[in-house]
C-alpha positions, -999 to 999 in steps of 0.1 A, spaced: 1 0 0 14 34 -10 13 65 11 19 91 -15 26 94 -53 63 107 -59 71 130 -87 97 125 -113 132 138 -102 137 154 -136 115 168 -165 132 149 -192 133 112 -201 166 95 -215 162 67 -240 196 54 -250 217 85 -262 186 105 -267 171 129 -243 135 141 -245 117 168 -227 88 148 -209 63 176 -212 66 177 -250 69 139 -251 36 133 -233 19 159 -257 33 142 -285 22 107 -273 -13 120 -268 -14 133 -303 -1 99 -316 -29 81 -297 -55 105 -308 -47 102 -344 -48 64 -341 -81 63 -326 -95 90 -350 -81 70 -379 -98 38 -366 -132 55 -361 -131 71 -395 -125 36 -409 -153 20 -390 -177 44 -406 -159 42 -440 -153 78 -441 -125 93 -461 -92 78 -469 -68 60 -447 -43 90 -444 -70 115 -437 -66 113 -398 -29 119 -401 -32 146 -425 -58 167 -407 -36 163 -374 -6 177 -392 -25 210 -399 -47 211 -368 -23 202 -342 3 229 -346 -25 255 -349 -40 238 -316 -7 243 -298 -5 279 -309 -40 285 -297 -33 268 -264 -3 290 -258 -21 320 -268 -49 313 -244 -25 309 -215 -5 340 -223 -34 362 -227 -50 349 -194 -19 353 -176 1 380 -195 13 396 -162 38 367 -157 54 375 -191 57 413 -185 94 423 -191 104 387 -204 84 382 -235 107 357 -250 94 332 -224 62 332 -243 76 308 -267 90 284 -240 60 259 -241 83 232 -229 81 247 -194 44 243 -194 15 267 -200 -9 254 -226 -45 264 -221 -68 235 -231 -95 260 -242 -74 277 -268 -60 244 -280 -93 226 -284 -111 255 -300 -85 266 -325 -74 231 -332 -111 218 -338 -117 249 -360 -87 243 -382 -94 205 -382 -130 212 -395 -116 232 -424 -90 204 -432 -116 178 -428 -141 197 -452 -115 199 -480 -111 161 -477 -150 159 -482 -154 146 -447 -189 157 -433 -183 179 -404 -208 163 -380 -194 130 -388 -159 140 -384 -166 157 -350 -184 125 -339 -153 105 -348 -128 128 -331 -145 134 -299 -132 104 -279 -99 109 -295 -96 145 -280 -104 131 -245 -77 103 -250 -50 128 -260 -58 151 -231 -56 120 -207 -21 113 -218 -9 149 -221 -19 158 -186 10 136 -174 34 163 -187 24 183 -158 35 155 -133 69 157 -150 71 194 -145 56 193 -109 30 218 -117 -7 226 -115 -11 205 -84 -40 210 -59 -45 219 -22 -25 202 5 -38 167 15 -26 136 32 -46 111 13 -30 80 2 -25 91 -33 -13 126 -23 14 141 -46 50 146 -36 70 176 -50 104 187 -46 113 209 -16 120 238 -40 86 235 -57 68 234 -23 86 264 -9 81 283 -43 45 277 -38 44 289 0 45 255 17 70 238 39 91 208 23 74 176 26 39 189 21 19 168 -2 -9 178 -26 -40 167 -46 -26 153 -78 -51 171 -102 -32 161 -131 -40 125 -122 -78 135 -116 -80 150 -149 -62 123 -168 -83 94 -155 -114 116 -159 -107 122 -196 -98 85 -200 -133 76 -185 -149 101 -209 -131 86 -238 -144 49 -229 -178 62 -220 -183 80 -254 -174 50 -274 -196 27 -253 -227 51 -253 -224 55 -291 -224 18 -297 -255 13 -275 -276 44 -285 -265 53 -320 -266 91 -316 -270 115 -345 -237 129 -359 -225 158 -339 -242 148 -305 -212 129 -293 -189 159 -297 -213 180 -276 -214 152 -250 -176 152 -248 -177 189 -244 -202 188 -217 -185 159 -198 -151 176 -200 -162 211 -188 -181 193 -159 -149 175 -149 -127 205 -153 -149 227 -132 -143 205 -101 -107 198 -109 -101 235 -112 -116 240 -78 -87 221 -62 -58 239 -77 -39 265 -61 -17 279 -88 -23 317 -95 -52 324 -116 -75 353 -123 -106 351 -101 -140 366 -107 -167 366 -81 -150 337 -61 -144 314 -90 -113 311 -111 -114 322 -149 -113 285 -160 -143 276 -138 -164 304 -155 -152 293 -189 -162 256 -179 -197 271 -169 -203 289 -201 -190 262 -225 -210 236 -204 -241 255 -208 -237 259 -246 -230 221 -250 -261 211 -229 -283 236 -248 -272 220 -281 -279 186 -267 -313 196 -257 -322 213 -289 -308 182 -309 -329 160 -287 -361 181 -294 -354 181 -332 -350 144 -331 -384 138 -313 -401 163 -338 -386 143 -367 -399 110 -352 -435 125 -347 -433 138 -382 -424 105 -396 -451 87 -376 -477 112 -388 -466 108 -424 -469 70 -419 -504 75 -404 -515 96 -433 -502 72 -458 -520 44 -443 -554 64 -445 -548 70 -481 
């Protein structure tokens, strides 16, 4: 039985003569896994060509990273005042998921459209893949010893270095909520749940993406409430919590509207069948 979760002693991984920045490597592994799952789901639906998933990712991922960094910088620009070169140092952490997903998805939609992939079907295929990428990518925060939560003595509490603890205003040896782990496991659960739900209920195209957005924002709201890193606060909530609330409301609104449209379509179909039988 373990009493705490240790952090890596270094933010890099050495494989033979090669040395990789762990934060970037986790993001790269997340992208690879997402492309694999996206490709598999496109093939299952017989949509597009075998190389479409990789080609779309080649365009969408770089823009997504730029969007993620831009969101982080714009919402924390005070940290970069006087040292603007640090803006490009993404290997130190600092990628806002909201900017990454929004920009990456928009660019991906345009790329998919050029390849004659229906937008709604493409979003349905990519939804679980995005959750999988986030699940893996979050482990980069573990290597960087960042974005941890409030102090706790739970058995799975996160250990960090004395320097990191003191820099955050705590004494050496303090352990914290591993918020990266909560979000990683939560995103993995979302990925699996979306795939299972789709197989069972056969949703209309586009619905699964809205479900992904609603599930992730719900998860992120509560994970964000545990975090203690500096963030803008509005009316007692962190900025990312407000973002979660707003995006969640839009996602739920879409799901409710889509459900009503489906019911209306079913009623209309039944009505037409009835009229046809009367004729």
